[in-house]
C-alpha positions in Angstrom: 91.8 96.8 114.1 94.0 98.6 116.6 93.4 102.4 116.9 96.1 104.9 117.7 95.8 108.7 118.4 99.0 110.6 117.9 97.7 114.1 117.6 99.0 115.3 120.9 102.6 114.0 120.4 102.5 115.3 116.8 101.5 118.8 117.9 104.3 118.7 120.5 106.7 117.7 117.7 105.4 120.5 115.5 106.0 123.0 118.2 109.7 122.2 118.2 111.8 123.7 115.5 113.8 121.4 113.2 117.1 122.7 114.6 116.1 121.6 118.1 115.7 118.0 117.0 118.8 117.8 114.8 120.6 120.3 112.5 119.6 120.0 108.9 122.3 118.6 106.7 123.9 121.2 104.6 125.7 120.0 101.4 128.8 121.9 100.6 128.9 124.0 97.5 131.5 123.4 94.9 131.6 125.7 91.8 130.5 123.8 88.7 129.3 125.5 85.5 127.7 123.8 82.5 127.2 125.7 79.3 125.1 124.8 76.3 123.5 127.0 73.6 125.0 130.1 75.2 123.3 129.3 78.5 125.3 128.8 81.6 123.8 126.8 84.5 125.5 126.7 87.9 125.3 123.4 89.8 127.2 123.7 93.1 125.9 120.2 94.1 127.2 118.4 91.1 129.9 116.7 93.2 127.2 114.5 94.8 127.2 112.3 91.7 130.2 110.2 92.8 128.8 107.2 94.8 132.4 106.1 95.5 133.2 109.3 97.4 133.1 108.7 101.1 132.0 112.3 101.6 128.9 111.6 99.5 128.1 108.5 101.4 128.5 110.4 104.7 126.1 113.1 103.4 123.5 110.5 102.5 123.8 108.9 106.0 123.4 112.4 107.5 120.2 112.9 105.5 118.9 109.5 106.7 119.7 110.4 110.3 118.0 113.7 110.0 114.8 112.2 108.6 114.8 109.5 111.3 115.1 112.1 114.1 112.6 114.5 112.5 110.0 111.7 112.2 110.9 110.0 115.5 107.6 110.9 117.1 105.8 109.2 114.1 107.7 105.9 114.6 105.0 104.3 116.7 102.4 105.2 114.0 104.8 103.9 111.3 105.2 100.6 113.1 101.4 100.4 113.6 100.8 101.0 109.9 103.4 98.3 109.0 101.7 95.8 111.2 98.3 96.7 109.7 99.4 96.5 106.1 101.3 93.2 106.5 98.7 91.8 108.8 96.1 92.1 106.0 98.2 89.9 103.7 97.3 86.3 103.4 100.3 84.5 104.9 99.8 81.5 102.6 98.9 83.4 99.4 99.2 81.5 96.2 98.7 82.2 92.5 96.0 80.4 90.6 97.7 77.3 89.0 98.5 77.6 85.3 98.7 74.5 83.0 101.4 74.5 80.4 102.1 71.4 78.3 100.7 69.0 80.9 102.4 70.7 83.9 100.6 72.8 86.5 102.7 75.7 87.8 102.0 77.8 90.9 103.8 80.5 92.9 103.2 80.6 96.6 104.1 82.7 99.6 104.1 80.7 102.8 103.7 82.0 106.3 106.6 84.1 107.5 108.4 83.9 104.1 109.6 87.2 102.5 110.0 85.5 99.0 107.9 83.2 96.9 108.4 79.5 96.2 107.7 78.1 92.7 105.9 74.7 92.6 104.7 72.4 89.9 102.7 69.2 89.4 102.7 66.9 86.4 99.4 65.8 84.8 96.9 67.3 87.2 96.5 69.2 90.4 95.8 65.9 92.2 99.4 64.7 91.7 102.3 65.3 94.1 103.9 68.7 93.9 107.6 69.6 93.8 109.3 72.9 94.7 111.3 73.9 91.7 112.7 77.2 93.1 112.7 78.6 96.6 113.7 82.3 96.4 114.0 82.4 100.2 117.0 80.2 100.0 118.5 82.4 97.3 117.9 85.4 99.5 119.7 84.1 102.6 122.4 86.6 103.6 121.4 89.1 100.9 120.0 92.6 101.5 118.2 92.4 98.2 117.0 89.5 96.0 114.9 89.7 92.8 114.2 86.8 90.4 113.5 87.9 86.8 111.3 84.9 86.0 111.5 81.2 85.2 112.0 79.7 81.7 111.3 76.1 80.9 112.7 74.0 78.1 110.2 72.6 75.6 110.2 69.3 77.5 110.0 71.1 80.9 113.1 69.2 82.1 115.4 72.2 82.5 114.8 75.6 84.0 116.6 78.9 83.7 116.1 81.9 85.9 117.9 85.2 86.5 118.7 86.7 89.9 119.7 90.2 91.0 121.3 90.8 94.4 122.2 94.5 93.9 118.9 96.1 92.6 120.6 97.4 89.4 118.4 95.2 87.2 121.4 93.1 86.1 120.6 89.4 86.4 122.8 86.4 86.6 121.4 83.5 84.7 121.3 80.1 86.5 120.3 76.7 85.2 118.6 73.8 86.9 118.0 70.1 85.9 114.6 69.5 87.3 114.7 65.7 87.2 117.6 65.7 89.7 117.0 69.1 91.3 120.6 70.1 90.7 121.9 73.5 89.7 124.5 73.6 87.0 128.0 74.9 87.8 127.5 77.4 85.0 126.2 80.9 85.1 125.8 83.9 82.8 126.3 87.2 84.6 125.2 90.7 83.6 122.0 90.0 81.7 118.8 92.0 81.4 116.7 88.9 82.4 115.5 88.5 78.8 115.8 84.8 77.8 114.5 82.2 75.4 115.2 78.4 75.0 115.5 76.8 71.6 113.7 73.5 71.0 116.8 71.4 71.6 116.9 72.4 75.3 120.6 73.1 75.0 120.7 76.3 73.0 119.5 79.5 74.6 119.4 83.2 73.8 119.8 86.1 76.3 120.2 89.8 76.4 122.9 92.0 78.0 123.2 95.7 78.8 125.9 98.2 77.9 128.0 98.3 81.1 127.9 102.1 81.3 124.5 103.2 80.1 122.7 100.0 81.0 120.9 100.1 77.7 119.9 96.6 76.5 121.9 96.4 73.3 123.1 92.9 72.6 121.5 89.5 72.1 123.6 86.4 72.5 123.3 82.7 71.6 125.0 80.1 73.8 125.0 76.3 74.6 124.3 75.2 78.1 127.6 74.3 79.8 129.7 75.1 76.8 133.1 76.7 77.5 133.1 78.3 74.1 132.5 82.0 73.9 128.8 82.9 73.3 127.8 84.1 69.8 126.6 87.6 69.3 123.5 87.3 67.1 122.2 90.9 67.3 123.6 94.3 68.3 121.5 97.4 68.5 123.8 100.2 67.6 121.2 103.0 67.6 121.5 104.5 71.0 117.9 105.5 71.0 116.8 101.8 70.9 116.7 99.0 73.4 116.2 95.3 72.6 115.0 92.1 74.1 114.6 88.4 73.3 111.7 86.0 74.0 109.9 83.0 72.7 106.5 83.2 71.0 103.3 81.9 72.7 103.1 79.3 70.0 106.7 78.3 70.9 107.6 78.0 67.3 109.7 81.2 67.1 112.4 83.0 69.0 111.9 86.8 68.7 114.2 89.8 69.0 112.3 93.0 69.6 113.9 96.3 69.4 112.5 99.8 69.5 112.3 103.3 70.8 109.4 105.5 71.9 107.7 105.6 68.5 109.4 102.9 66.4 109.6 99.1 66.5 111.4 96.4 64.7 110.9 92.6 65.1 113.2 89.7 64.1 112.5 86.0 64.3 114.1 82.6 63.9 112.5 79.1 64.0 113.0 77.6 67.5 113.9 74.3 65.8 116.8 75.9 63.9 118.5 78.2 66.4 121.7 78.4 64.4 119.9 80.1 61.5 120.1 83.8 60.9 117.3 85.9 62.3 115.0 87.5 59.8 113.4 90.9 60.1 109.6 91.0 59.9 109.4 94.7 58.8 112.4 97.0 58.7 112.2 99.9 61.1 110.6 103.1 60.0 110.5 106.1 62.3 106.9 106.6 63.6 105.8 103.1 62.8 105.2 100.9 65.9 104.3 97.3 65.6 104.3 94.0 67.5 103.4 90.5 66.2 102.2 87.2 67.4 102.4 83.9 65.6 99.2 81.8 65.3 98.5 79.0 62.9 99.8 79.9 59.5 99.7 83.7 60.1 101.3 86.6 61.9 98.9 88.8 63.8 100.3 92.3 63.9 99.2 95.3 66.0 100.5 98.5 64.4 99.9 102.3 64.1 101.1 102.3 60.4 99.7 105.0 58.1 98.4 107.2 60.8 96.5 104.6 62.8 97.4 106.3 66.1 95.2 104.0 68.3 96.5 100.9 66.4 94.8 98.4 64.1 95.2 94.6 63.9 96.6 93.1 60.7 97.4 89.6 59.5 100.2 88.4 57.2 101.0 85.0 55.8 103.8 83.3 57.8 106.3 83.4 55.0 105.1 86.8 53.5 105.4 89.0 56.7 105.2 92.2 54.7 101.8 91.3 53.1 99.5 92.9 55.7 95.7 92.7 55.6 93.5 94.6 58.0 91.6 92.4 60.5 90.4 95.1 63.0 90.6 98.6 61.6 91.8 101.6 63.5 89.1 103.6 65.5 89.4 107.2 66.6 87.8 106.6 70.0 89.2 103.1 70.8 92.7 102.2 71.7 93.5 98.6 70.7 95.8 97.5 73.6 96.4 93.9 72.6 94.9 90.5 71.5 95.0 87.0 72.8 94.7 84.1 70.3 92.9 80.8 70.8 91.9 77.9 68.6 88.3 79.1 68.2 88.4 82.7 69.4 90.3 85.9 69.4 90.1 88.2 72.4 90.8 91.9 71.9 91.6 94.3 74.8 90.2 97.6 73.9 90.2 100.9 75.8 87.4 103.5 75.2 86.9 106.6 77.4 89.6 105.3 79.7 87.9 102.0 80.5 89.1 98.6 79.2 86.7 96.0 77.7 87.4 92.5 76.6 85.8 91.5 73.3 85.3 87.8 72.5 85.6 87.4 68.7 84.7 83.8 67.4 86.7 82.7 64.3 83.5 81.2 62.8 82.1 84.6 62.1 79.5 84.7 64.9 78.9 88.2 66.4 81.5 89.3 69.0 80.4 89.9 72.6 81.9 91.9 75.4 82.6 90.9 79.0 80.6 93.5 81.0 81.9 95.2 84.1 79.9 96.7 87.0 81.8 99.7 88.2 82.3 103.2 86.8 86.1 103.1 87.2 88.1 99.8 87.4 91.1 97.8 86.1 90.5 94.9 83.7 93.2 92.8 82.1 93.9 89.5 80.5 95.6 87.0 82.7 97.9 84.1 82.0 96.6 82.2 78.9 99.5 80.1 77.7 97.3 77.4 75.9 95.7 78.0 72.6 93.4 75.0 72.5 90.9 76.0 75.2 87.5 77.7 75.4 88.4 79.3 78.7 89.9 82.8 79.0 91.5 83.8 82.2 91.2 87.5 83.1 91.6 89.8 86.2 89.5 92.5 87.6 90.0 95.0 90.4 89.0 98.6 91.4 89.8 101.0 94.1 87.2 99.2 96.3 87.2 95.7 94.9 90.0 93.3 95.8 91.8 91.7 92.8 89.8 88.8 91.4 90.9 86.2 88.9 88.1 84.8 86.6 87.9 81.9 84.1 85.4 82.8 81.4 84.0 80.3 78.9 84.1 82.1 75.6 81.5 79.7 74.1 78.9 79.6 76.9 79.7 82.9 78.6 80.0 81.2 81.9 82.1 83.1 84.4 83.9 81.3 87.3 85.8 83.0 90.1 89.1 81.3 90.5 90.5 83.5 93.3 89.6 86.7 95.2 92.3 88.5 97.0 92.0 87.7 100.7 92.1 90.6 103.2 93.0 89.1 106.6 90.9 90.6 109.4 88.0 91.3 107.1 87.2 94.1 104.7 83.8 95.8 104.5 83.4 97.2 100.9 80.3 99.1 102.0 82.3 101.5 104.0 83.9 103.0 100.9 82.8 104.3 97.5 84.6 104.9 94.2 83.8 107.6 91.6 85.1 109.0 88.4 85.3 112.7 88.1 86.4 115.1 85.3 88.5 118.2 85.8 89.0 120.9 83.2 92.5 121.8 82.2 93.5 125.4 81.3 93.1 124.6 77.6 89.6 123.2 78.1 90.5 119.6 78.0 88.6 117.3 80.3 90.9 115.3 82.6 89.6 112.1 84.3 90.1 111.3 88.0 89.5 108.0 89.7 88.5 108.6 93.4 87.9 106.5 96.4 87.0 107.5 99.9 84.8 106.9 103.0 81.1 107.1 102.1 80.8 110.2 104.3 83.4 112.0 102.1 80.7 112.3 99.4 79.0 114.9 101.7 81.8 116.6 103.4 85.4 117.4 102.5 88.2 115.2 103.7 92.0 115.2 103.4 92.8 113.7 100.0 96.0 112.2 98.5 96.3 112.8 94.7 98.6 110.4 92.9 100.0 110.9 89.4 102.5 109.7 86.8 101.9 111.0 83.2 104.8 109.8 81.1 105.9 107.1 78.5 102.3 106.3 77.7 102.0 104.4 80.9 98.4 104.2 82.2 97.7 104.1 85.9 94.5 102.1 86.2 92.7 102.1 89.6 93.3 99.0 91.6 92.8 97.8 95.1 95.5 98.2 97.8 95.6 96.7 101.3 98.1 99.4 102.2 95.8 102.2 101.1 93.1 100.9 103.5 95.2 102.4 106.3 94.6 105.9 104.8 90.9 105.3 104.0 90.1 103.9 107.5 91.6 107.1 109.0 89.3 109.3 107.1 91.4 110.2 104.0 90.4 109.9 100.4 92.7 108.8 97.5 92.6 109.8 93.9 94.5 109.1 90.7 94.8 111.9 88.1 94.8 110.3 84.7 96.8 113.1 83.1 98.2 113.6 79.7 101.4 111.7 79.1 99.7 108.4 79.8 97.4 106.5 77.4 94.2 106.5 79.5 92.3 108.2 76.7 94.2 106.8 73.8 97.4 107.5 72.0 96.7 111.2 71.5 96.5 111.5 75.3 100.2 110.4 75.4 101.2 112.6 72.5 99.7 115.6 74.2 101.8 115.0 77.3 105.3 114.6 75.9 108.1 116.6 74.1 106.8 120.1 73.3 103.5 119.3 75.1 105.0 118.2 78.4 103.7 121.1 80.3 100.2 119.7 79.9 101.1 116.9 82.2 101.8 119.3 85.0 98.9 121.7 84.4 96.5 118.7 84.1 97.5 117.5 87.6 97.0 120.9 89.1 93.6 121.1 87.4 92.7 117.8 89.1 93.8 119.2 92.4 91.9 122.4 91.9 88.8 120.4 91.0 89.0 118.3 94.2 89.4 121.5 96.2 86.6 123.5 94.5 84.1 120.6 94.5 84.5 120.3 98.3 85.9 116.8 98.1 89.3 117.7 99.6 89.8 119.7 102.9 93.6 119.4 102.4 95.5 118.1 99.4 98.5 115.9 99.5 100.4 114.7 96.4 102.6 111.7 95.5 104.4 110.4 92.5 107.4 108.3 91.7 110.2 108.2 89.1 108.8 110.3 86.2 105.9 110.9 88.6 108.5 112.4 90.9 109.3 114.9 88.1 105.6 115.7 88.1 105.8 116.3 91.9 108.8 118.6 91.5 107.1 120.6 88.7 103.8 121.1 90.5 105.7 122.1 93.6 107.4 124.9 91.7 104.2 125.9 89.9 101.8 125.9 92.8 103.7 125.4 96.1 100.8 126.8 98.3 98.3 124.3 96.9 99.8 121.3 98.7 99.6 120.4 102.4 102.4 117.8 101.9 104.2 116.0 99.0 106.1 112.7 98.6 108.4 112.4 95.6 109.6 108.8 95.2 112.8 108.1 93.3 112.2 111.4 91.5 113.6 112.4 88.0 114.2 116.0 88.9 117.4 117.1 87.2 116.1 116.8 83.7 118.6 118.9 81.8 121.8 117.6 83.4 120.7 114.0 83.1 119.7 114.4 79.4 123.0 116.1 78.6 125.0 113.1 80.0 124.9 110.2 77.5 126.9 108.0 79.9 123.9 108.0 82.4 121.7 104.9 82.0 118.7 105.3 79.7 119.5 108.9 78.6 119.8 108.6 74.8 116.9 106.2 74.6 114.7 108.9 76.1 115.4 111.7 73.7 112.0 110.9 72.0 110.2 111.3 75.3 111.8 114.5 76.6 113.9 115.9 73.8 117.5 116.0 72.8 119.3 118.8 74.7 121.8 119.2 71.9 118.9 120.9 70.1 118.4 124.4 71.5 114.6 124.3 71.5 114.5 121.0 73.4 117.2 122.3 75.8 115.3 125.4 76.8 112.0 123.6 76.9 113.3 121.0 79.4 115.0 123.7 81.4 111.7 125.6 81.7 110.1 122.8 83.8 113.1 120.8 85.3 112.4 120.9 89.0 116.0 121.3 90.0 116.5 124.2 87.7 113.4 126.0 88.8 113.6 125.9 92.6 112.7 129.3 93.8 112.8 131.5 97.0 109.3 130.6 98.1 107.7 128.7 100.9 107.5 125.0 100.0 105.2 122.6 101.8 106.4 119.6 103.8 108.2 117.2 101.5 109.6 113.7 101.8 111.9 112.5 99.0 112.9 108.9 98.6 115.7 107.3 96.6 118.0 104.2 96.4 121.8 104.3 96.3 121.8 101.6 93.5 119.0 103.0 91.4 119.7 102.4 87.8 116.6 104.3 86.5 117.0 107.6 88.4 120.4 108.1 89.9 120.4 108.9 93.7 122.2 112.2 93.1 119.2 113.8 91.5 117.0 113.8 94.7 120.2 114.4 96.8 121.0 117.6 94.8 117.4 118.7 94.7 116.9 118.6 98.5 120.2 120.6 98.9 119.0 123.3 96.6 115.5 123.4 98.2 117.2 123.9 101.6 119.3 126.7 100.1 116.5 128.7 98.5 113.2 128.1 100.4 111.8 130.8 102.6 110.3 128.6 105.3 111.1 125.7 107.6 108.5 123.1 106.8 109.7 119.5 107.2 112.0 118.6 104.3 113.4 115.0 104.4 115.4 112.7 102.2 115.3 108.9 102.7 118.0 107.0 100.8 117.8 103.2 101.0 121.5 102.3 101.0 120.9 98.7 99.9 118.4 99.0 97.0 117.5 100.7 93.8 114.5 102.0 91.9 111.9 99.5 93.2 112.8 99.6 96.9 113.0 96.6 99.1 112.5 93.2 97.5 110.9 91.2 100.3 107.2 90.7 100.4 106.8 92.2 103.9 109.8 94.5 103.9 108.5 96.3 100.9 105.8 97.7 103.1 108.3 99.4 105.5 108.8 102.3 103.1 105.0 102.5 102.4 104.4 102.7 106.2 106.9 105.4 106.5 105.4 107.4 103.6 101.8 107.0 105.0 103.0 108.0 108.5 104.4 111.2 107.0 101.0 112.1 105.4 99.0 111.1 108.5 101.3 113.0 110.7 100.6 116.1 108.6 96.9 115.5 108.6 96.7 115.2 112.4 98.9 118.0 113.5 99.7 121.7 112.7 103.3 122.0 111.5 104.7 125.2 112.7 107.2 127.0 110.4 
């Protein structure tokens, strides 16, 4: 491990005012007023929302140049971090092979390659392999390349995949005859990536997005190679809903799933009869969520129906899908996250007190048993299990100190076999670090869990700590291992995840208490976690980071407690909540009314305005801040962070570093290449480490 000390050059950098390095970009102000419910909001930076305007592009380039100059003294550290992070990656990393219908599939990265190659073998892993897709070839000459996934016909002789070269999550479908390794001169542009083959290997279904809002709203049927127009089989007209299409694990049915935040609807058609009309399993009812899997002669349905907020599992006869019978009843303290169905066993994935357990449930009535885990905070998940007729369950395990490990578990004998452990090139000493789970107390008395990792010495003395958070959409951030994060830990920092309300770490109620009229809990929970880390002497300095809706979190806590943070990174941040939610032409807006509220309703409008980061920038001293975005971002438009930084510069009372990085070639997820994705991570960590090692003068 190479060691670098940049304290002296960083202190020299800190002693220079920002203006001596390069003048801060100053966005012009153009009068623009927006009125709703008698309230007038002035937005002088609204003009930045036109990505076709050369002046906008020039401004973004100016911001990039300013950040590059301001962090120039950190560039050696950034490069060193990049070399460390990518140097820890196994250059020949490969997935554990998966057997499907007598074919063994594997994805591999090979030395020096930015993108994966997909391989398969017929019969066994002892037979000759063939490369069925090389994403490196697709990516040649492209600034961005992302494959949505591969889809095989029932006989595994044809393959479909979607590819996106822009980072707008719009995929062009391509088709390959695997026997001859030839690609059809036939493509389907503008899809969501959702796809399903019918049994005949000719008919397929795919999903498309509204060209303006990018909401997935249509499902089509087409025949491979046909010059006829595709057939629209489903259109979701409710603007709150998005839909998708997929094939069941049993391969017997094609499903169309549509839904919004708290409502679902599922349709199905027999894969043998793709020209038939799709049938609805259960008509939508607001507040009722459900999903279903086909197995044997039954449907297995996970639903929150009749107040079962943490979900129960039901069965229904195949041809009487409304005749539900309870199989696993709802439990107040256990969130039923999903099930996997096998010939002799059912496996349920259950979350209690934030931790996931896998329960093996034999069909013969024998008592269930649980797969035990050793650590106090971890991530546990079911892996790829495409075959029903097996006694072996594949699952994955990781924690903040444990590299990702794939297991095969015999559900009958309880034998556990390690199939793969994530390799850390150069070695990794787990004994140097320790992971803990702590509980902070929110202002309303609620206990909020924190997953924490740090050097062992950090248990006895405070160290600089990076606190990460998200807290929206019911998405749970479970603690997992990261080769990139080692670069912080090895330099004496600790890392923590605040499991705040708005996610589902402690069940469905945990989500409900962090959305709509309860959204402020998300922000005060995060601050409570930060205060706990400070007061319990586990943090000598606090840094914060979050992305997308987690970027909203960063903006809100910056406004609420600006002096608490020694530095913040807001990645692709959703910070202009009211303006975005007022504009129904912006991608994803109407589908998120049930997450944030409908601004056409006065109560929701003023509630969102009360925490919207852009609307609440104040004349206060803000800490050092790095904001990232992508010009082609379809989830959070680039102009939100661009406007936010302009307003921060206008109103703040200090001169702490304030940078915007706009990737001019990508969108919400950043760079697509395996190694290049670490470039931005290295830049972000250099920002934090630079703050840790130097005094930034204002």
